[in-house]
N, C-alpha and C positions, 0 to 999 in steps of 0.2 A: 237276251243278248249279253247282259252284264255277267250273268252266271258263267257264260262260256269264256269270258276274257280273264277270269280269275281261276287259278289252279287251286283245287281243294284236295285235302287228304282223301284217300279212298273211302273211308267210312262216312265222311261228310258228303262226298259226291253221291254215294249210294242213297243216303237219306234225302238229299235234294232231288235225285232222280225219281225217288218214290213219292215225292211231293210232301215229305215230312220235314217242313221247315223248322218246326219246334224241336225235332230231334237234332237237326244240324246245328241249331242255336245252342242246344244243351251240350253237345259234344265240344263245340268251339268255346263255349263259355267256361267249361271245365278246364280246358287247356289254357285259356287266357288267364284264369285265376291262379294256375299253378306253375306254368312254364315261365322261364325268363322272358323278358321283353323281346318280341319278334314282330316287326312291322308287318310282315306278310300275314301272320296269324291275325293281327288286328284288322287288316283289310278284309280277310276272309270273313271274320265275325261281323264286320260292318256291312258287308255285302248281304249276308244272310238277314241281318236286321233291316236293311233297306228293302229287301224283298218282302219282309213281313210287314212293312209299313211303319216301323218304329223309327221315324226319321231323326229325332233328336238323339236317340241312343246310337243309331247308325252313324250320325255325324260325330259323336264322341270318339268312336273307334276309328273312323276314317280320318278324322283330324290328326290323331296321334300316329296313324299309319303313314302319314306323309304323302299319300298318293292323291294327286289332284286330277280328277277326270270330270268331264261335264256331267256325267251321270251322278256324280257325288255332290254337285254344287248345291242342290236344294237342302240335303241333309247337313252339309257343312255349314251352310248359311243359317239354318235353324239352330244348330249347336252354338255357333258364334253369337247369334242374336240372344239366345237364352242365357248363356254364361258370360259372354264377352261384355255385356252391359255393365257388369260389376268389375270389369278389368281383368288384367292378365292373371292375377292371383286366383280369381274365381275359376278361370279356365284351367289353370294348373291343378287346382283342387278337384276339378271335375274329371280329370284324366283317369282312366281305368287303373286299377291296382298296381300291376308290375311296372307300368309306364311311369308311375310316381317315384319309383325306386331307382331309376337309372339317371345318371347325370344328364342335364339338358343337352349337353354337347353330343350325347349318344343317340338322341332322338333324330329322326329323319330331318334333312335340311329344310324341307318345306314346312314341317311342324315348327322348327326353330324360327324360321322367318315369320310365320304367322304369329307366333308368340311375341316376337319383337315388334311386329306391327300393332300388337295390342298394348305395347308399352313395357314389355319385359326388359329390364336393364341388362346390358352386355355384361357377362361375367357372373350373373346371378346364378346361384345354385340353391336347390331346395334342401330343407332339413332332412327329408327322407333319404335323399341320395347321399348326403354327407354322412348320415348315420349308417347307411348300408356300407359305405366305404370304410367307416370307422370300425364297424363290426367285423368286416372282412380282415382289416389290418390287426384288430385286437385278437382275432382268432389265430392269426399267424404268430403274433407275439406270444400268445398262450402256448402254442405248440413249441415255439423256440425256447421259452422259459422252462417248460416241462422237460424238454430234451436236455437242456443245460443242467437242471437239477438232477436228472437221472445220471448224467455223466459224472457229476460230482460225487453222488452216492456210490456209483460203481468204482470210481477212482479210490475213494476211501476204503471200500471193501477190498479192493485189489491190494491196496497198500497194507491193510491189516493182514490179509492172507499171506502176502509176501514177507512181512516183518514178523509175524507170529512165531515162526520157528526160531528166529534169532532171539527174540525176547524170552522165549521159553528156555532156550539154552543158557542165556545169561542168568535168569532167575534160578535155574537148577544149579548153576555153578556156585551161587552164593550159599546154597545149603549143603554143599559137599564138604 
């Protein structure tokens, strides 16, 4: 029943229909590791893990996906029990890769509320997300700085090209 309620990409659906849960997990795991954060993708991966019986790992993905269904309660509870005992920092540290790199305010509302219920301070932001934003802004600054330097060099070259005939004529006039 659960598999029918979640929409999967075609290749994952084919693997599931063929009974190849491991292949569906492999496909989604690759996407989760390389694609930008996408709550729908995390839910899909969580559902496959749930079907495989890996409840704590399923809970990790379902927690960050922010979708709360009764079918997910056991996995979510196990994830919270396992990591939540050590506090909200442990839960944040246990989130899957790309989910660690987005600002907390970009996570689904249910995920944010669950983190707050574990004691996450309002306005808190993770180092990883701050660093990702800094990298993005420093790349932009690098592009702008490079462009600015290029404009200066081109201006100097244009000035030299425009002024060279006049300088040449003046120097030649001295030797006449």
